[in-house]
N, C-alpha and C positions, 0 to 999 in steps of 0.2 A: 565523294571527293575526301581526300585526306590533307588536312592543313595542320601542321604542328607548331605554328607560330602566331599566336594571337594573345590579346591582353584585355584585362578587365580594369575596373577602377581600383583594384589593389596595387597598380602602378599608374600608368598614364592613359589607360583606356577609359571609356565613358560608361561601360555597362557593367552591372553586377553579374557575377558568373551565370546565375539562372537565366538572365535575359540573353546574354551571349549564346548560351546553349540553345535556348529556344529559337533564336534567329538562324543559328546554324542548322538546326533540325529542318526548318522551313526551306532553307537554301539547299538542302540535300546533301549536307555533309554526312559521311560515314565515320570519320574519325575527326576528333577535334582536340588539339593540344592546346592548353592554356599555359603560356610561359611568361609570367609577369616579370618585370625587371626587378633585380635584386642586387645588393651588395652584401658584404659579410655581416652587417648589422641588421638587415631587413629580411634576410632569407628565411629565418625560422618562422616568423609571424606569417609572412607571405605564403610560403609553401604549405604550412599547416592549415591555413585558411582555405587554400585552393583544394587541398586534399579533402578536407571535410566537405566542401561544396560538391566537389566531383563525386564522392562517395554517395552523397545524398541524391543528387540529380541523376546518377547513372541508373538508378532503379526505374526511372520513367523517361529516360532519354533515348532518342534514336541513335545519335552519333555515339561512338565509343569515346570516353573522355580520358585524357591523359594530363595529369597535373605535373607541370614542370616549372623551370625558372629560365630567365635569360639574364645571365651575368652581364652587367652593364656598366661601362666607364670605370671598371675596376682596374687599378694599376696592373700592368702585365705580370709583375712579379707575384702578385696575389691570386692570379686566375686559377691555377691549379689547386690552391688551397681552398678557394671558395667552391670550385666543382666538386672537390672531395667532401666538403661540408654538405652540398646538395645531395650527393649520393648517400651519404650518412643519414640524412633526413628522409630518405625514401623517394627522392626525385627519380622518376623513370625517364624523364626527358630533360637534358641539360643543353641549353643554348647559350652561345656567347654572342653578344652584340659586337659585331665586327666593324672594321675601319671605314664606316660609311663616309662617302665623300661630302655629306652635308652636315656632319657633326664632328666636334673636336675629340674623337675618341683617341686615347693614348696611343702613340706610335708603338708598335710591337705587340699590339693586342692580337692580331690575326696569328702570328706566329706562336705566341704563348698559348693561344686557345687550341691549336692543333697538337700541342703537347700535353694538353690536359685530358682528363676523363670527360669528354662532352660528346654529344651526338651531332649537333648542327651548328655551323658558323654562319650567322645571319649576315646578310647584306655586306660581304667582305670588301667591297669597293675595289680599289686598285691592288688587289692582292698579288703578292710576288709568286713568280713561277715555283720556286722552291717550296713555298708554303702550300701550294696546291699539290705538289707531289708528296709532301709530308702528310697532308690530310688524307690523300688517297691511301697511303701506306698504312694509315692508323683507322682507315674506314670511317672517317668523319665527313659528313655531307656538307655541301656548300649551297647556300641559298641563292635562288633567283627570285628577287624581292618584286612584289607587286606594289610596294608602297612608293608613292611619289618621293623623289629625292634620293632615297636609298637605291632605287632602280637604276640610277645613272651608271652604276658600275657593272649592270648585268651583262652588256655585251663583252666587256673585258674578261669577266669570270668565264663566260661561255667559251671565248677565244682560247684562254689558257688551258681550260678543262679539255678541250678538243685537242689541243697541241700535245698535252701529256697523257692523254688516254684516260681522263677522269670523268668523262661524261656520265658514267654510271653512278657518280656521287653528287649529282646536281638534283635539287628539288625546288619546286615553287612553293612559296608560302606568302600568305596575304599580309602578314604583320598587322592584323586587324587591331584597330583602336576604337572604331565606330562602326555602326551598323552598316554603312555604305561600303565598308572595306571588305566585307565578306565577298568571296569570289564565286563566280559561276565557272562551270567547266569550259564553256566557250571562252571566257576571258582568261582563264589559266592558259589556254592554248595561244591566245593573242600575246600574253606576256612572254611565252617561250619564243614564238616567231619573231617578235620585236627584239629579243635578245640575240637573234641570229641563229637560232636553231631550225634545222630543216624539220619537215613534217615527221619523218622517221625518228629524228633525234628527240622531238617532242614527245612521241609516243613512249620512247625510252625514259624519258624524264618523269612521265606520268607513272610509269612502273616503279621508278626509284622511290617514289613516295610510298608505295606498298612495301618496299624493302626496308626503308627507314622505319616504318611502323612495326614491321615484324621484329626489328632490332630492338626498338624500345618496349615492346610488349612481352618480350621473353625474359 
């Protein structure tokens, strides 16, 4: 399994990186992305700490580890600058915390995100059609979220992606904050089917995770 959206206690998760990695190993993960929440002030410390942890743990870890960030609740006008900072600090995975239906994320975040140098727009909620089109043009992936609350927008995201021919840019992520959030392969497929994807489309979304992984690993 490939999951590029998880958190540790460096933001609002409950596990240190080592325990998250160990639990993901036991769960059968092949690739684990750790993308803790950051803004312009916390990005340096958070990313540097994750990079050190991942470099150390990779020597004995079954999953391939990716140290990244999730730009969160940052004013839309600043998102591109923070994404640029992330790349400058060596982040291979840059996620933006999208306009979830259950959080007061600043309006315009989704649009600003797809114009920035990012890889994944997490739980984009009631994203607009034009933003999905633009994300596709820029090869930015959109998340089907397994997290309660954030997942309320999944059906809308799938419907728009199907309408504009963007199914190849959908991926499932756990948005893990606690041990019980890590996914099984069976539950990943349930999330997809619950979002309105057919079995064939679900197979496609599973392949998309491999495509996103190749993008951030090169």
